[in-house]
C-alpha positions in Angstrom: 71.9 25.6 122.7 74.2 28.5 121.7 71.2 30.6 120.6 69.5 30.1 124.0 72.7 31.0 125.9 73.3 34.1 123.6 69.7 35.2 124.2 70.0 34.8 128.0 73.3 36.8 127.9 71.6 39.6 125.9 68.6 39.6 128.3 70.9 39.8 131.4 73.0 42.6 129.7 69.8 44.6 128.9 68.3 44.1 132.3 71.5 45.3 134.0 71.4 48.6 132.1 67.8 49.3 133.1 68.6 48.5 136.8 71.6 50.7 136.7 69.6 53.6 135.3 67.0 53.3 138.1 69.6 53.2 140.9 71.2 56.5 140.1 71.4 58.9 143.1 72.1 62.6 142.9 75.2 63.8 144.6 73.2 66.7 146.1 71.1 66.6 149.2 67.5 65.5 148.6 64.5 66.5 150.7 60.8 65.8 150.3 59.6 64.5 147.0 63.2 63.9 145.8 63.9 67.5 145.1 67.3 68.9 145.7 67.4 70.7 149.0 68.4 74.3 148.6 68.8 75.3 152.2 72.4 75.9 153.4 73.6 74.7 156.7 74.5 77.2 159.4 78.2 76.4 158.8 77.8 77.0 155.0 76.1 80.4 155.6 78.7 81.5 158.2 81.6 80.5 155.7 79.8 82.5 153.0 79.6 85.5 155.3 83.2 85.1 156.2 84.2 85.0 152.6 82.0 88.0 151.6 82.8 90.2 154.6 86.2 89.1 155.9 85.0 88.1 159.3 87.4 87.1 162.1 87.3 83.6 163.4 85.5 84.7 166.6 82.9 86.6 164.6 82.4 83.6 162.3 81.9 81.3 165.3 79.4 83.6 166.8 77.5 84.0 163.5 77.5 80.2 163.1 76.0 79.8 166.6 73.4 82.5 165.8 72.5 80.7 162.6 72.1 77.4 164.4 69.8 79.0 166.9 67.8 80.5 164.1 67.5 77.2 162.3 66.3 75.5 165.5 63.7 78.3 166.0 62.6 78.0 162.3 62.3 74.3 162.6 60.1 74.7 165.7 57.9 77.3 163.9 57.6 75.0 160.9 56.4 72.1 163.1 53.8 74.4 164.7 52.6 75.5 161.3 52.3 71.9 160.2 50.1 71.2 163.2 48.0 74.3 162.6 47.6 73.6 158.9 45.1 70.8 159.5 43.0 72.9 161.9 43.2 76.2 160.1 40.1 77.2 158.3 41.2 80.8 157.4 41.3 81.9 153.9 44.7 81.7 152.1 45.4 85.5 152.1 45.0 85.7 155.9 47.4 82.8 156.4 49.9 84.3 153.9 49.8 87.8 155.5 50.3 86.2 159.0 53.3 84.2 157.7 54.8 87.2 156.0 54.4 89.3 159.2 56.1 86.5 161.2 58.9 86.3 158.7 59.5 90.1 158.6 59.7 90.2 162.4 62.1 87.3 162.5 64.3 88.9 159.8 64.4 92.2 161.8 65.3 90.4 165.0 68.0 88.3 163.3 69.5 91.3 161.6 69.7 93.2 164.9 71.5 90.2 166.6 73.8 89.9 163.6 74.6 93.6 163.6 75.7 93.2 167.3 78.2 90.5 166.3 79.7 91.9 163.0 79.2 95.6 163.4 77.2 98.3 161.5 79.6 98.7 158.6 79.8 94.9 157.8 76.0 94.6 158.3 75.5 97.3 155.6 77.8 95.3 153.3 75.9 92.1 154.1 72.5 93.7 153.4 73.8 95.0 150.0 75.1 91.5 149.1 71.9 89.9 150.3 69.7 92.3 148.3 71.8 91.7 145.2 71.4 87.9 145.6 67.7 88.2 146.0 67.4 90.4 142.9 69.4 87.8 140.9 67.0 85.1 142.2 63.9 87.1 141.2 65.3 87.7 137.8 65.8 84.0 137.2 62.2 83.1 138.1 59.6 84.2 135.5 57.1 86.9 136.7 57.9 86.3 140.4 56.4 82.8 140.5 57.7 80.4 143.1 57.6 76.7 143.8 56.5 73.7 141.8 54.1 75.5 139.4 56.5 78.2 138.2 56.5 76.9 134.6 52.8 76.5 134.4 51.3 79.4 132.4 49.0 81.8 134.2 45.3 81.6 133.4 43.2 84.7 133.3 
């Protein structure tokens, strides 16, 4: 009887460890496929700009409102692209160049609006900071690869 009770206790103890290991949740935000979401909120980005450039409270509020508008516009564009993805039969390069063109246009528009809010001098500081951050990110990823397959060796 004691052996059965001891074995039952060991089984319950072992099972509780395996269930605990499976129920772990990351403290970070998670998006599709359980990956940690890297996108900052409009508030986070505005606070970062405030810290980097010493913005006033009024400038920070305007920048945050601008970022929220940009996020809504980006979300709308992403939804349109998801719809188009099923019906698109173009080759990959054409889609890629179209997306890059749209992105470059959006960045130029956003920079112009941001410059109106924070001024030319702070905009130059921001561009310098942004370029440095992009350079750092590119150095971390091997040979400019992005996404899920970045660790897969290239085939010739």
